[in-house]
N, C-alpha and C positions, 0 to 999 in steps of 0.2 A: 866542494862536495862532502856531503855529511857522513859521517863515518860510524858504525855501529859494532857492539859486541854484546853478548848476552852474558849473563850469570844465571846459573840454576840456584836457586836459595831454599836453605828451609827456613820459613817464615813462623815468627811467634809474634802476636798481637799483644800489646799491654794497654791498658787504659789509654783512651786518647790515640788509639791507632798508630803508636810509634812503632817503627821498624827496625827489627835487628836482623843482622845476616849471620848464619852459623860459621863456625871456622872452615868448615868442609866443604866449602863452595867449589865449584868449579867454573875455571875462569878461560874464557877462548879469547884472548887478544888477538886482533887481526893488524892492526895500526897500532903504532905506538904514539904517543903525544899529541897528536893533531885532530884528535876528538873535538867536534864542535859541540855532542852531547852524546849520551850512550845510553843504553836499554838495560833494565832490569825486567826479568820475566819472574813473575810470583806463582807458585803453583802450591795450593792447597788440596792434598790429597789429590783425587781425582775430579772434583766436582768444579773447582773455580780456579779460573786463571785470568789474571789481568795484565796488561804490560804498561808499565810506568816510564815515561820520559823525563829526564832531569837535564834541564839545560844549564850550561856552566854560568849563563849571565842569569839565571832565574832557577833558585833553589827550590821552588815548589813543585811538586808533584803534580802532574796531569794524566787523565784516565783515557785510554784508549779501548773502547768497547771490544769485545771478544764474545764470539759464540760459547755456550755454556758447553763442557767437553762432556761426551756420552760417557755414564760410568756404566759398567755392565751389572752391578749391584743395584743400579736404580733405574732400569731402563724404560720406565714409563714416565720420567720426569722430561716435559718438554718447553718449560720455560727458558727463556733467553736472556743472557746480561746485556745491558745496555749502557749508554753514559748516565741515564737518570736513574735506572735502578740497580746498577752495580753495587753490590753488599762494600765494595771497598770505597764507595765514593760518599761523602759527607751529603750529597743530595739526598741519600736515601736515609730516612730519619729511623726506619726500623733497626733494633739491635741486631745483632748476628752472634748467635752461639758459637764461636768457632771451634770450642774445645769439643763441643758434642757431633759437630760433622766430624772432626778430625777422627775421634773414636770411632765413629760409626762406618768409614772408610779407611780404616787402619791397615788392611791388607791391602789396599791398591797401591800401584807404583806410578809416579810420573817421572818422565824423563824429558828434559827439553833439550833440543840441537839447534846448533846455528842454521840459519837459513841466510847463505850469504848472496850477494848482489849477482842476480841472472838474469839471463833475458828472458822475459815473462811470454814473448812472443807478441807483445802488443807494439810493437816498433821501436823498442827502446830497454832500458835497464829497468829491471823490476825494483821495486822498493823492498828494502829488508825488512822482513815481518818474523815474528815467533812461532814457530809450529810446535806443537806439543805431541810427543807420541804417547798415546795411552795403552798400556797393556794391563791384562789381568795378571793375576800372582803367578808368575812364572814358574814353570817345570824345567824349565831348559836355560841355559846362558843367554843372557840378553845381548843383543848386536846392537852396535850403535851405527847409524847411517848420517853422512851429511844429506841434508834436505834442501833442496833448490825450488824453486818456484815452478820449474819445467815450463813445458809448450803445450797447447792445446792440439797440435796435430804432430803426427799421425796419431788415431785413437789406438788403445791399446796399449799393452806394454812393450817399448821399443828399447832395443840395447843401443846407445850411442854415448861416446864422450866420456867412455870409461864408468859409465852407470847406466840406470835405465830410467826412461821417462815413461810415465803412467799417465793415462787419459782417457777420459770417461764422459758422456753425454749425459744430462739429466737436466731438462728445463725447470721441474717443479720441485726438486728436491730442496730444502732449506740448508741442508749440510751434507757434507761428504766425508766420509772416513776411509783410507786406504788402510786395509789389513793384512798384515804379513804373518804368515802360517807355515810353520815347518812340517815336514811330511810326517814327523811323529806327532805332532799337534793336531794335526788334521781329524784323524779318526776321533780323538778324544773332544773334539769339537772346543778345542782351545783356539783363540788368537793369541799368536806370538807377540805381536807389536801392533800398535795403530798409530796412524798419523792423521790428525785431524787436519783437514784441508781447510785454509785460510780463505773465505771468498773473497777478499781483495788480492792476496797473492797468489793463490793457487786457484783462480776461475777467469777464463775468458769469454763472455756469452754465456752459452749454457753448457761450457766444457768446463769441466773439474780437471786439474791436471798437478802432478809434482814429479820433481827429477830427484833421483835418491842415488848416491854413491855408498857402496858398502860390501860385506859378505853376503850374499844372494843363496850360497850353496844349499841345495835341499829345501828352498824356501818357496813357497806359493803365495798367492794373492786373490784378494778379493775386494768388496767394498760392503759399507755400511752406508746406507743413506736415511736422513731424517727428513719429514715432512708431515704432510696432512695423510691421515688415515682414514679416507672417506670413500668406501666404494661406490656409493650414490653418485661420486663427482668423477670417479674413474681414478683415484688414487688409493695405492697400497703400501705407502712408506711405511717401514719398522726399522727402527735404527738397532733393532737387537739382532736382525738377521742379515747374513753375510751373502751379497749377492755376486753371481759369478760375471765377470766381465763379458760383454757379448763378443768382444773383439779377442778374447784370449785364444792364444793360438793351440794350445792343448789344455785339456780339462782333465783333473787329477781328482779321482774320488775313490771307488774301489777297484782293485788290481785284478781280479780275476771275474771273468764272465760267469754270471748267475749267482754269485756267493754275496749273500746279505751283509751287509755293513754290520757295526758293532749293536748291539742289542737286538739284531734281527730287522735293523733298519733298513728298508726299501730304498728311502732317500736320504742317504748319509751325506754329510758336507760335501761340497765340491769347491775346487778352487783352481785358479789359472796358472800356468806355468810361468815363470819369470826368466825372460830368453836372456841370452849373453851373446858376445860377439863370436865364442866358438859355435854356436848352434848352428851357423850358416856353413859349416865345413862338410856338408854331404857330397859327396864324389858323384855328379851325374854322370862322369864320363863323357861329356859331349854330348848329351840326350839334347834332341832337338824336334819339336812336334813333327808328327808323321805329314799331316795335312792332306790324307787321302781325298779325293773328292767324295762328296757324301755318294754319289749314285754308284760309286763302286764298294758301298760298305755291307757286309753282312754282320749284323748286331746279334750280341749274346747277352740278355739280359741274367745278371747272376746274383746270388746272395753269398757275401765273402764267409761267413760262418758256415752256412750250409753247403758251399760247395766242396769241404773238405773234413768236416767233423765227421763224418761217417767213420767209423772205426774200419771198414775196408779202404779207405783212403790210403791208409799206411804212411802218411806224411809224417814228417818228423815236428812240424808245427800245426796240428789240425786246428782248422776254424780260424785260421789267423791270414795277414795279407800275404805272409811268407809259404802257408799253406797253397795259397793261390798260385803263386811263384810255382811251386813245385809241379803244379797241373797244368801250367799254362801251354805244354806242349799238346794236350789233348784238344784244347782251342784251336791250335795250329793244325791240326789234323783234321778236324772239322770243317776248317775252312774259312772259320771266324776271323774277323780284321779287327773288330771293335767289340770290347765289352762294356754293357752298361751295368754300372755296380749300384744294386739297392742300397739304400741311405747308408752312408759311411761316416755322416758327421756325427758328433756325440748325441747319444741318447741313452735312456735308462730302460736296459732290458728287463728290469722289475717293476716297470710301471703298472703292469697288469697282475703281479704277482699275487696268486692265490691259488689255492688246492682246488683241483678240477676232481671231482669226484667221478666222473664219467671216465676219464683216460686214466687215473690214478696217480697223476702228477701235476705239477705245476704250471699255471698259464704264465707266458713270458710275452713281452713285447717283442717278438723274433724279427719281423719285418723291419723295425726301426723307422717309421713313417711318424716320429713323434720328436722333434729335433730338441736337444737341451743346448747345445753350442753350434753354429754354423760354421765358426773357423777352425773347429777341433776334430782332428779324425778319431773316429771310435776307438777309444784307448784300449778297450776289452777285445779288438780284433787284433790286438799286438801281441807277440810273444813276448814283448819286452816288459809288459805289467808297469808297475810304476818306476822302471828305472828312469833315470835323469829327469823325473817330474814330469813325464809325459813326452820328451823329447823321442824316445824310442819309436812310439807310435807313429809320429812324424815321419822318422827316417824310413821306418819299414813300409808307409804308404808310398813314398817317395822309390823306394826299392822296387815295389810292384809296379808303379809307373816306367820305370826305368826298364826294368826286365820284360815289360810286354811291349814296350814300344822297339826293344832288341828283336824281338819276334814277329814285327810288323801288325802290332795289335794296339789299336787307339784304346783309350779310357774314357768313358764318360760317365758322369756321376749324377745318380739320380736326388735332387735335392728337393727340400719341403719347406720352400718359403711361404706357403700357404697358413701353417699355424705353427704354434710349438708345443712341448711339454708341458706348459704349466697348467692347461686345460681352461675351464671355466671359473667361476669366482670361488669355488671348491676346491680347486686344484693346487699345487704347490707354488710357493714364492720361491725361485731359485734364480731368476735373472732379469728378464727384461719387465716383468711386472713390479719388482720392487724397486726397480732403476726408475722407469717413468712408464706406468702403464698406459695412461691416455694417450700417450704417443706411440707407442709400439702396437697396439691392439685396436681395431675396429670396434668403438663402442656405442650403444645407443644413448640417447640424452640422458638417462638415469643411471648409467655406468653399467648397462648390462653387455654382455658380450654377442657381438653377432656370431653365428654359426655357421658360414659358409663351407667350412671345412668338414663340418659333422663331426670334429674332434674337441669343440668345447670351446674355442676361440678362433679368432680370424687375424692374420698377422695384417698390419695397416700400410699394405705394400706402397701405395701412392702418397703417403705421406713421405714429405722432403726427407727427414731424416732417416725414415725407413728403407726408402729407396735406395740413398746414398749407401747405407750399410748394406743392402743386398749386393749392390755394385762393387762396393770394396771386397766384399766377401769373395764373389765370382771372381774377381781379378787376381787376389790372392790365390786361388786354387789353381788359375792358369799360370801365373807367372811364378809362384815358389813351388807349385806341387806338380806342374807339368801335365795338367788333365787336358784332354781335348775337347771337353764340351759338356754339357749339362743336359739333363731330361728333367723338366719341371713338373713336379707333381701338382696335380689341381689347378694347373696353369691359370685357369679362366679366373682365378681370384687375384691375379696379378693384373687383370684387367680393371677390376672394380673400384670405384672412387672412394678414397680415405674418409675417415672420420673428419668432419669440420670440412669437408671440401670447399675450395673457393677457386673457381677456375681463373679468377683474375689474378691470383697471386702464383697460379702455376702456369699459367698460358702469357699473362700480361694483357689478356683482355678477357671479356665474358664470352661464354658458347651459347651464341644466338639467344640468350636471355632464359634460358630453361635453367629451374631451380634442379640441382642435382643433388640428391641425398645421399646418405653413406650406402655404398655397395653397389650404386649404380654400374652398369658395365659401360667403359669408356671406349670410345671409337679411336682415341690415340692416347692410351695409358702413359703417362710421363715414365712409369718404370719401363715399361717395354721399349719406349723410344730412347732411353738413356743407354739400355743393353744392346739394343739394336743398333746405335751410332757409336759405342764407345770404341775407340780405338784398338783396345785389347780383346774386347769380348767377340766384336763382330766378325772376327775371323774363326771364331770356334764353333763348333756344332750346337746350335739352340733348337730343343725339342720340348714341344708344350703336350702337356696331354690337357686338351683344351676343354675340359669341363669341370665342374665343381659339385658340391653335395647340395648347393643351393639352386638348382634346377638351369644353371647356364650351360649351355650345350654349343660350343663354337668350332667343332672340327669343320674345316673349310673355311671358315669366317676368321680365325684367329688373327688379331691384328700383326703383321707379319714384317712389313718394311724389306721384304724381298729374302729375309736370311733366317727366319723362323720354320721349321717344320713342326710336325704334328703326327703324334699317336692317332694311327688313322682307325678308329673305333668302327667306323662303318664300314672299312674293309674288312674286319674280324666277324662283324655280324653279316654281312651280305655273302662272304664266303661260306660261313658255316652253314645258312640257308641253303646255299646251292648245293653245295657237296653232299648235304645229306639228304637231297633229292626233295627239297621244298619247291612246290609250283610258284611260277612268277618271279623268279630270280635270275634269268638267264642273261636280261639286260643288264641289271646291275652287277651281275658277276663279270662280263665284259668289261665294264668300266673299270673295276678292280684291276684286272689283267692289265690294263693300260695305264696303270698310274692314277686313276681318279681322276681324270681331265674335268669331271662335273662338279669336283670340289676345287680343284686347284688352276685350272688353266685360266679361268677367267680373271683371277687375282693375279696373272702375270707369274704364277710359280711353275714349279717342275715336277715332273715324276717325283724326283727324290727328296720333295718337300712331304712325302707321304712315307711314314715309316708303317710298313704292313706287318702286322701278328695276326696270328690264329689263338694263340695261347699268350698268357703273361703270368706273373705272380698272382694276381686279383684274379680267380676264377678257376676253371678247370684246367688241369693239365691235358697234354694232345692225348695220351692215352685214356685219360678218364672221359675226355670229350666224346670218345666212342664205345664208351663202357657205361655209362649213367645218363637215364634221362631228367634225374632229379638229384639235386644237392642233398649230401648226407653228412651234416656239419654237426651232429649229436658230440661228438669229441671236444668242441668247442665249449661245451656246457653252458649252451644258451638256447638248449630246446630247439634247434634247428631252425631258429628264428632269424638268425645272423646270414648275411651272405645272399649273393644274387639270386633270385628265383627263376629269371627268364636266361637260359643259357645257351639257347639254340643248339643243345646237344642231340643225339641220337645214340641209344645202346645197340644198336644193330639187332635188336629183337630178344634181348635179354638182359636183365638189370643186373649189372653186377659183374666181378671177376671171374666168378664161377659159371661157366657157360659153355654150350656145344662148340665142337670143334669147327663146325660151319660159320657159326658166329664169331669165334675167335680170328679164323681166317678173313672173314669180312672185316673186321676190326683193324687188322694188319694194313688191308688194302685201303681201308678210308685214311689210314694214319698217313700211307704214301701219298694218297691224293692231295691232302692237307699240304704236305711239305713239298710236293710237286708245284702246286698252287703258287704257294710262297716264293718258290725258287724262279718261276717263270715271269711273275708278275713285275711288269715296272715298278720303279719305287724302290724303298730300302727295306729289305726283310729282315725282321727279328725273330730269334728263336728264343725261346724261354730255357732256362737251365733243366737239364734231366730229359727234355723231350725228345731228345736224339737218341735216348734208348727205351725210352717209354716207361718214364717213372711215373706212378701213380699214387696219389694222395687218398686213394679209396672213396672218391667221390666227394672229397670236401672242398668246396671252392673258396674258401676264406679263413687259410692257414696260418692268419697273422699270430697266434699266441702258442704255436708249437716249437719249443726247441728240441725236436728229436727226428726219428727216421723219417717222418712224414714230410720235412722240408729238407731232409738232407740228400745230396747228390750221391747215390748208392753205387759205388764203385765196381763193386763185385757184381751186379745186373749188368753194369755197362761191358765187363768182359766177359760176362757169360757166352758161349757159341750161338746161342740163340738169338742174340742181339742183332739179327741180321738189319734189323732196321737202322742201326747205327752206320753200317756199310753204306745204306741206301741214303741217308743223309749227306756222309761226307763226300760221295760221288756226286749227288746233286749239287752241293754247293760250289765242287769243284768245275762243274760243267757251267754252273752260271757265273765263274770268275773267267772260264774260257772263252764264253760267248760274248761278243761286242754288243749284240743286239738285246741283252736282257738287263742293262744298266744304261739306258738312253740319258741323255742330257735334255732331250724335248719328248714330247708325247708323239707317239707313233702315228705317222700318216699313212695314208693309201698306197703309197709309193713302195712301202716297206712291210704293211701288214695287209692281210686280206682274212676275211671271215668266211667260214663255211659252215655248213650243217652236215646232214648225212650224205649229201652230195656237194662238190665244189660250188663256191660263189654262192651257197643258198643258205645263206643262216636263218635259223629259226628262233624269233624274238617272241614267240607267241606266250600266252600265259602259261601252258602245259608244257614248255621246251624245257627238257631237261638235258640238252647236248650243245656244248660250246666248243668249236674249233677255229683255229687260226694258223696261217703260215706266216712266217716272220723272216725277212731276209737279213742274213747275218754274214757281216764282212769277212768273218774267221770260220764259221761251220757251213756257209754257204746259204743254205734255208732250212727251216725248222718247220716241222708239221705236228702243232700240239692238239690234243683233243681230250674232252672231259664228258663223260658219259655217267650222269648220275642218276639214272633210269634205275628201275628193279630189274628191266629186261636187257638181255644183251642185244648189241647191233651190230651188223656188219655196213661198214662205210666206204663209199667211194673217195679215193684220193685224189687231188688234183694232179692233172697231166703235165710233165715237164720232159718234153721231147729230148731224147739222148741222156735222160737220168732215171735213176729209179730210187723210190723210198725205202731205206734200210731201218730196222726197229733197233732203237736204243734203250728207251724206257717202256715198261708196261706194267704198271702196278696190279694188273691181274695175276701176274705170274709168281710164283715163289722164287724167294731167294736161291741162287744168285741171278736168277734168270729175268729179275725185276729191272736189272740195270745191266746191260751186256757190254762188259769191258772185254777188251783183248785177253785177258787173261781167266775168263771164265771157262771152267772145263766144259768141254762139249759145246763152246760159243757157236761153231759152224751148224753142228748138227740142230741146235735150238733155233736159229735163223731160219734153216731150211724147212722147219714145221710149217711157216706160213708162207713160202715162196709161192706155192699156186695162187694164194689170194693176192700176192705183191706182183706177180706175173699180170694178174688181172686189174692191177690198180686199185686194190681193195685190202682192207685190214678188219678183221674180226674184234671187238671189243666185250669183255665181259660185262655185266651191270657194276654199278659203283666202281669204275675204273677210269683210268687216265694214260696217255700215252705221249711219248716223244719219238717222232722220226725224223731222220737226216737224210738229205738229199745227195746221192753218190751218183757220178757217170756209171752208166748201163755196163760199161766193160769190165767196172770193178767189181759189180753185184755179184 
């Protein structure tokens, strides 16, 4: 076996290319006396490096070509050295002015370190190769690393065998350089050390890899990639820029939310955390997935920062993961057993940073639907800041999940795999675009970005590399971070064909001979197939926002493999129309109450595949839904042109918060009607953060850019004695959990459910009907009678006769609190119930306009 050692030398060339070695060379002998040949590596400043082999039996030097090392001071130099044009080769007849080159690059430093025999991941021992570490003029003490060839899998930075393996995909890059950066060098935009990856020793297929041993304390990493810069062909390689590894488990940049970087930079340098074996020491205390049946969930959509950043939260760590933990008991009181976190992947809140003259403050990317890195938790949602190079954010997110599970609350993440923060061709180049743009993004033939997301680019989800990346990411959040599921933003993009779609390569055969162009909706999208049948992901909650900004609307039709649920946008629209008294919606409203069988039953799905909601982050809050007819988005600084124009809202007679007492009472009634409807509908109810106390955004239905009270949960409002709506919400969710019939596993049948009109068994499905009522047999409560009167006129209804039993009022949204929900502890409850005893004696009940009721059946002797 051939043995090798390296010598780092200071080279001087005399006439005739004679070689001399300085006295202060570094010698790394690994074997004694049995060498069949040895290796010398010559380094001339930063620019040139050639490896010479001298056999003992043949004293002549031979040249092995190496890539030209990148020099920060000559970043536009793109030529490569080869056997034929290497300046050290006599085949190159051109003279080389070595002294001028040396003077030009005098400030640069080159360190050559040993690459020992290591398993390259190709089935055997790797050949020994020399790898040069190139660093700019150092400002801190340089560290030395033992450099091995490494393994191609797993992707990312992985601590193992006393060191760290680095692996990254790029099929079109001509060279790759691993950049190591200290915490102190990062804000100064300095690279501490660089390791040029040898395409022979450090590349397997399209994967670049290297293994390092050394001191990684307070050290981060990134990559530089060289290659063609030709946007028309889809390539954006630039070896002067550091790219964030898509698989980085933590992203380090700015430490404090909303604070600009050095020189007021909104996009300061970013780098990934280098892991260590000690990073896996988080104490989960035996935490296991809760695995609640989806039919039993009550979901709460929330924003981590917005939940506790208001001064009235009085939390120790406002606006952070730890702040949420401090307020989890509120959610438990509300009856929530699942939180849906708005984006917590690393994003740049300064992406839209600009002065807003209308509001007198600055615009932020508050919602976070613009991901920078999908593996990293949002670092500035952590109280730890930059401590431990981002590990603090990982552990605080884990702590949030663990504490939620202790309280019986599952955690679902809102994930945005439809696009990234890199935008269109004018956007920043921070990761995917500089690594392999034509692979990660959906491109037109001349390199233009498809924009099905409405945000400048579209993630190339059904490309084989990209879909594997997405699955790897989801697995990580389930296996390592213990999350219970995902809500996929603009999920219809995940069903579109990728750039250069080839059905034969994907499925093994053509699809009916059809030509499928980029972005065509697929009936069996490979990504959805992979997720649906993955052994780790199949058992978690998978929720699709089944539309996108390209006009694809798949509610009720999303490819599901029996495991996907959907945000039911049709439920939202139909319920809003009926509750506000629009003609023609009694039938669609009844479908919504049953879990939308018109959408899901035919495809073999269940009521719980429908995620029912009236309000969400995108649109009016519940209080604004009954206060404004029109959007009021001037505060966004876009002349009220942004946001949805069709909100199906009704202001109850007067626009805005300042209204008559009569209008305000009607608004409270309508809020109770919406919430009651949500809780008695089959399917999974979802509440939007703040709606439980009537949070208002002043009629703004697109508050993506406001890091202020508009988006903050106002704990002082929640605690006001006038917040009787919170009591109503808590009691309604509790009631839903108690009823066996309000979370059915299948769609209700006539054996359990009966429809009624103003009289029993005579439902009115006519165009002008504004009344819907039903009875529902419940194994716990006996039988429920639920009715909605959305007419502007009151009505007295006749109740179904049940011999030996009598209907008793439980909920009546037409009554003021606390009589809107009659619990046993309500003062004068008996007196309140007797007010309608003469109606109930006649088997009747009076309902106000725009009101809803729940009655319970009890034995006549107990009435």
